[in-house]
Each structure stands twice: as C-alpha cells, then as structure tokens.
N, C-alpha and C positions, 0 to 999 in steps of 0.2 A: 456298235456305237457309230455314230456318225463321222465322216471326215471333217476332221477340224480345220477350217480354211485361214491358216494364218501363213505368210508370206516371207524369206529371207531374201530383201534385195542385196545383200552383199557379194553375190556370185551368180555367173551366168552371163546371159544376153542382159542386153537395157532394153530395147524396144519390146520385144513379146513380152516380157513380166510385167513391165509398166503398164502397156494396155490392156493386159489381160487383168491387171489390179483396177484400172480405171473405168473397162465397161461397167461391172456390176456397180459401182459409184455413180457412173453416169445414170445410170437406168434409172437407179433408186432417187438421185437428184431430182432427174426430169420429172420423174413421178410425183414428187412431192410438190414441186414447182408448177406442175400440170393440175395438179391439186389447189392450188393457191391461186392460179389461174382461174380455173373453173368453179371455185368458190367467190372470186370477184364477178365472174359473168353472170352467174346467179343472183348474185344481190343487184348487179346491174340490171338484169334483164328482169327478174321478178319482186325488187323492191323498189328500186327508183335510182336515178343517176347520182342524186344528193347521198343516196345511201352508198353508193360505190366510191362517193367522195370523201363520206366518214371512215371508210373502208382503208383509204389511203393517208389521211391523217392518223389515224390509228397505229397503223401497222410501224412508221417510224418511232412512235412515243414508247409503246411496248419493247421494241429493239434496244431503244436507249437505256430504258430502264434495266433490261436483262444482259447489257453487256457486259455487266462486271463478270458475270456467271460466266458467261459463253468463253470471256477470256483466258479464265483461268482453265476452263476445261481445254483450250487450244493451248495452253502453257504446257499443262499437264500431258495431254496426247504427246508434246514432241518430246518432254523428259521420260516418258514412256518408252517412246520409239527408240531412244537414244539408249536407254538402259535395256532393251531387248537386242539391241545391236550389238551391244558391251556383253552380253549374255550375262546381265547382274538381274537374276530373276527376283528375288527377295526383295532388293529396292523397288523392284518394280511393282511388285504386290502391296507392300508399303504405301508406295506412292498412289496406288488405287484405291487403297482404305482412308488414306486421308484424305484424298479427294471428294471422297464420299459427305463424310462428316462437313467438311467446310462447305460444300453447296448447297447443303442443307440449310443449314444455320443461314447463309447469306441470302437463300431464296425466302426464307420466312421473312425476314427482314425488308426485302425490297416488294413484296408483295404486299403488306402491311403499307408501307410508306407510298407506293403506286398506285394502290386503290383509294387511299386517302387525299393523295394530291391530285389525282386525275381531273376534276373541273378545274383545279388553278391551271394546270399544265395547257389543256385545250383553250384556256382564256388567253395565256399567254402566245400562243401559235396565232392567236388572231382568227381562230376556227368561226365559219360561218354560222351565224344562228341554225340556217336551215339545215344544217349537219349537225350540230352540237350533241343534240339527246343521243343520236344511233351512235356517234363516235364514243359518248361518255360509256354507253352500255356494252358496245365492243370492247372498248379497252378493259373496263372492269372484269368482264369475263375472262377475258384473256388473262390478265393480271393474276386473278384468283385461282389459277390453274397452272402459274407459272413454273411450278416444280416439275410437271409432267415433260415438258419439252426440255427444261435442263437436265433432266438426268436421261430422257432417251437421246439426246445430243451429246452426252457425256460417252453414252454405251458405243455408239457410234463412232465416236472419234476414237476412243482407245481401241475398240476393234481393227480400225483401220491402221492406227498406229503399229498394230501388230500384222499387217499386212493381209487382214480379214475383210473384204469388202463382199463377199457374195453372201453370206447369211444376212447380214443387215439388211441387202436388197430384198429377201424374199418376206421379213417380217415389213419393210417399209411399203412391198406392193399390198400385201394384206391389209395393213392397217389404212392406205391411201384409199384402196376399193372401198372399204368400209367408210371410211369417213365421207366420201362422194357421193355414197349413197345415203348415209345419214343426211347430208346437207340438202340433197334433192328431197327427201322427204320431209325435212323439216321447214326448208324454205320454201320450194315451189310447191308442195302439197298440203303442207299444216299452216303456210303463211305466218310462221314465226319471226320472219324478218330475219334483220343484221343478228338479232340474239340467238337465233338459230343456228348461224354460220358459225359462230363464235363459237358455241357450245359442243358442237360436229369437230371441231376443230381442236379443243381441249379434250375431246373424249377420245380422238384417234391417237393423241399425242399420248394418252396415260396408257392406251393399249401398247404401243409400241414401246415405251419403257418397259411394262410387265414383260412381256414377249423379248427384247434382248435382256433382259435381268435373268428369264429364264433359261436362253439359251448358254450366255455366258455360263452361269452356274453349273451346268451341266456338261459343255464341250469346251471349254476354254479354261484351262486349270490357272493361268495367270492373272485372271479376272476375278478369281472366287476367293473370296474372302471369308476366314474362319470367324473372326471379330472386327469391328471398328476400332478403330486408334486414330489417335492425334499426337503425330511426332511435329513439334516446332521445327526440326531442322529440315525435314522432308516440305513443311508447309512454305517456308522460307522458298526453298529451292521451285516449290510450284509458283508461289508468288513472285518469284524472281523472271520467271519465264510468262507466268498468265498477267500480271500487273499490265506489262507494256500491252498486251494482248487487249486486256481489258480496257486499258486507257485509249489504245487505237479505236477500238468499236465506240466507244462513248464519246469520243471527238469527234471520229466521223458520224455518226448519228446527231450527235449535236448540231454537226454542220449540215447536214440533211434536213433536220429540223428547223434550221436557220431558212434554209431553202425551200422547206414547207410553209414555211411562215411567208415567202413571197410568193410562193403558187397561191396560197389562198387570197391575197390581195388582188389576185385575178378572177377571184369568184369561183362558184360551185362548178360551170360548165370546164373550165381549166383545171380545176380539180379532179374530177372524173375523169376527163382526158386523159391526164399525167398519169392519174392513178392505174388507168387502163393499159398506157404503155409500159409502165414500171414492170406491170406483171407480165408483160410479153419482153420484156428486155432481163428479168430475171432468168426466165425461161431460155432465150438465147444464148447467153452470156455462160449459162450453168456447164457447158461442157468444157469452156477455158477454166472456170473457177475450180470446177471438179478435177482437172488436170493439174491446176497448181498445187490443192490440196494432196494430190498423189504426189506429186513431185518433192514436196514438204516429207513424206514419210521416206520414200525414196532416199532423198540427201541425207535426214537425220540418222536413219539406220547406217548408211556408207561412212559419215561422219563419225559415229559414235564407234565403229568398227576400224577408224583410222584409214580409211582408203578413200583420201579426197579425190583423187585423179578420177575415181567413178562416179563420185557424185557431181563432179562438174559437167562429164559426158552425158549424163543423166537429164541435167539443167539443160543442155544444150538439145538434146533430141526432144524434150518437151518442149521446149520454146519453138521450135519448129510444128511441132503438131497443133498447138494452140493458135498459131499464126494462121495454117491450114484451116481451122475450124472457123475462126474468124471471118475468113475472107467468104467461105461458104455459106456462114450463117446472115451476113450481111445480103449477101446477092438474093436469099430468098425472102427476107424480109424486104426489100426494096420492090419486090414483084409482087408480094401477097398483104403489104401492109391493109390497105382498105378493107379488105375483107375481115382480117384479122381484128381490126379494130370496130369493126361493127358487130363481132358476136357478143362483145359487152354490153351492147345499147339495146334497147328497146326502142323501136322505131317510132311507137306513138310519142316516144319523152319530149316535149316541148323544147329541149334544148339537142336535140339528137345531132341535127346539122353543124350546129358548133363544135359540139364535143367530138366530134368526127373530124371536122376540119383541123382543131388545132392538135388532134393527136396524132391525124397524116403528118403534119408539118413538121412536129416534134420528131415522130420516129424516123422521119426520111432525112435528117440531120444528123443525128445522132449514130444510126447503122454505118455512116460513112469511115467512122473512126472506130470500129469495133477491134483493127489489128492493132491499136495503139492499146487497147485495153488488155488483149492477150501479151504485147510485149511487156506493159508492167507488170502484171500478175506473173509471168512466168518469173521473175526477180524476186517479186515478194513470195513466191513458192521456194525459192531457194534461199532466202534471208530466212525464212521462218526455219527453214529444216537444218540449216548448219547452225540455229540457236541465237541467232540476232535477233532478239526478241525487239530491242529497242529501236532499231533502225526501221524494221519491217512495220514497227506503229508509227516512225516517224513520216516514212515515206506515205502511207497512206494518208495521216493525217495533211501532210504537205499538199497530196493531190486533191483533198476534200478543201481544203483552204484555198487554192487556186480557183477552184471551181465555185466555191460561195463569192469568193471576191468578184470573180469575174463575171457571176450571174449577176450580181447587185449591179455592177459596172453598165453592163449591157442595157440592163432595164433603165435605170436612173440617170446613165449620162447618154448612151447610145440610144435611149428611147424607144427599145424593142419590147416586143411583147412576149408571151409564155417561149416562142421560138430560143429566146434568149438563155433561158435554163439548157435546151440542148446543145448550143454551141459550148455553154460552159463545162460540160463533161468531159469533152475531147481535150480542151485545154488543160483541165488537171490532169488527164491521162497523160500527157504529149509531156508536159514541164516536168514531171516527176519523173517519168522514165528516162529522161536527161541526168537528174540525180543520180538514178540506181544505177547508170553507165559506168558513171564516174566513181561511183563507192565501189562498183564491183571491180573494175579495171585498178584500183589502187589497192584491192586484197583487204580493205579496211574491217570485212566481214569475217576475220582469219582468227582461230582463237575462240570462239565464243560457245564451244560445243562444252555440255554438262559433264561429261565423263572426266 
C-alpha cells in the first residue's frame, strides 16, 4: 500500500516541515498557473489579441459566480484541519460528507443561473463588441462544467488540510500536462479558437477531480465516506466559516469586475495587455499565496490542539519567507518584463506595439510593491487559520475597496491612463496591512477556533 502523506504540524520543528509541506503545493500551483498562462499565450498568439481580451473579461465573471462554492470549500477546510488537530475524526468525516452534498446542489443552481445570465453580465461590464462573442462562448463552456473545478478544488483543499500536499501535486502535474497538450492540439492545430481552450480546461479539471476521488477513496480513510449525508448542525458550522469566505470572494471579485469595466473603457488593446500581465502576476505571486494557504493549515492544526505559541511562531517564520519570495520575484520581473509580455502576442497583430507598451508600464509599477502583498497575505493566512473568517473576509474586501476607489479616482480625477490601475493595487495592499497590524496587536482574533 502506498504511503499516506498526511502531516501533523503540532510537534517538532517549524521551518522544515512547513517548507516541506509548501514545496509540493507550490510546484502544483505553479503548474496550474503556468497552464493558465500558456492557455492565454496560445489564445493570444494563435487566435487574436481580441480573443485574449475576451479571456480576461470572462475569467473574473466565472470566478464571481463560483465564489460561493470556493468559499464554502475554504471554510470546510479550516474546520477539517481543526478537527484533525483535535483528533475528532468522526466529525471530520461527517463534515466531508455534508460538504459534498451541499456543493453539488449549489453548483447545479449556479450553473443554470450563470449560463442563462451570461450575455446580460457581459453587457453590464461594457464589454467591447469586438470581443463579446468570444467572451460569451468561453464563459458558457466554463460555467457549464463548473462542477468539475469545484470538486477538484474541494479535494485539494481537504487533502492539504490534513497535511497531504504531495499526492495532489502528482495528480495536478499529470492533468496540467494533459490539458496543455489538448489545448495545443485544439487551438493551434485544429483551429477551434477560444472554445477549444475552454473545453480543454474543463476536461483537465474533470480528470483531476476523478483522480483525487480515487486516491482519497483508497489511501485517505478520513476522506472516505460510506454514504452521503446532510447534517444541519454541521452545515451551519461549515456555513459559519464558509459564508464569510464566500462573501469575501464574491465582493473581491465584484470589485475586480468593477475595475474590469474601467479597463474595458480603455479599449481592446488595454484589455489584452492587462490580461497578459494578470496571468504573469498570478504566476509570480503564487509562491506567496501558497505559503499563506500552508500557514493557514499550520495555524489551524495548532490552534485546534490548543498550542497558540507555536501557531504564532509559525506565522512569523512564514512571513519572513513570504517577504523574501516577494523581493526575489520583483527583481526577476523587472529584468525580463518585455520578453515575458511579448510571449502572449503575435507580432503581426496590428495592436502589438500598443499592447506591449501598456503591459510593460503596468507591470513595472506593480512589481515594485510585491513585498506589501507578502506582508498582507501573511496576516490573511494567520487569521484564516485561527478561524477568524469574518475579519479574513473584511480585510480582503477593504483591500479591494481601496484599490477600486483609488483606481477610479486616479483615472477620473487625476486623468491617468491604464497605469492608474497598477498604482491602485499597492494602495489597497498597503492600507489594509495597517488594519491587519492593529487587529493582530490587539489580539482581536483570539477565541475564534471551531473546537
């Protein structure tokens, strides 16, 4: 029988097991984001700059619609990690079974609503007519297969909550490679355009969900249900931790959609440029956000076991590593920005020079402040781990609110162009970090554990 890679963070050293836990998560997430980046590159180079812009518009809408499900998964993972730390395995398994039933019902409802309302949503976003049809097709395919990424992300979150980050990596690498090959075939060789890119994404997530289920069923007894069930008390507990996360994702994405509407006002070249930079940004910040997620698991297990001092030590260690990651990544992107952006573009595109110029200016501003992102997300990881779901949500919403208000102010009051959007991002990180420091110092996060 294969070794079961679950990890108990409540004893032993801190740095070594934390980094060992992060490494497979980081590799897996980098593969996932790398696939998303390659997907955008193929669309931009083999379809058009307008199609690349359509991908940028669509992804924020899809994430907005699925935010409820992602939030419930996030909340359930914290509860599962705390039950695991407290050795309450029966409640852990019941929580798992209840979450499967809840996610299925909600996924069906949101799929129907999303596919039906997709045209209306795109019109509300002031989507450029040049990209509307591509955006609608891409969105409807992704929303039609929504249940695949939902269950895949559920299993990944729960396995990580138990300290298992290695086997999900193997599954992810396999499916990403499969999806990448399929995307190249459908987009570059079969000429299926943006629809082929969307179909390959959903298929890869379907395969990932199946493989996660099979692995958990065989090798992880705590994630092996004998029958599905619905327990109202457990659902309330999941909802208590998941609803703030769901609301956080929804509000943050709503703010992003408001900013997307502002981006759309600058035209298709700006939309394409910011889509390319956003893909690079997600890849670049992945080490930081991954360490934040790992920190949440570390803190949740130790708080569930009643070892607060160890949870705080882990928080400080993780923050240091996150800031070091941020500084290193910023330096790399500043050196190679033009070459990286040009990968997304076809030089024969009539808007090539304009897209490259906008993207370069946008990226050069934003990367200077990645250290603020690292600082902010270390607090987010800690607050999520201690079970303070409300304030985890609030700080994310506050950050996005500052970003949104400052973006519109810089455009309409200061007369700035697309670069206003890049300046608004560190403004949000910096101001919300101040609030995190005050909240942490006053220990207002204490007493929020589910156990």
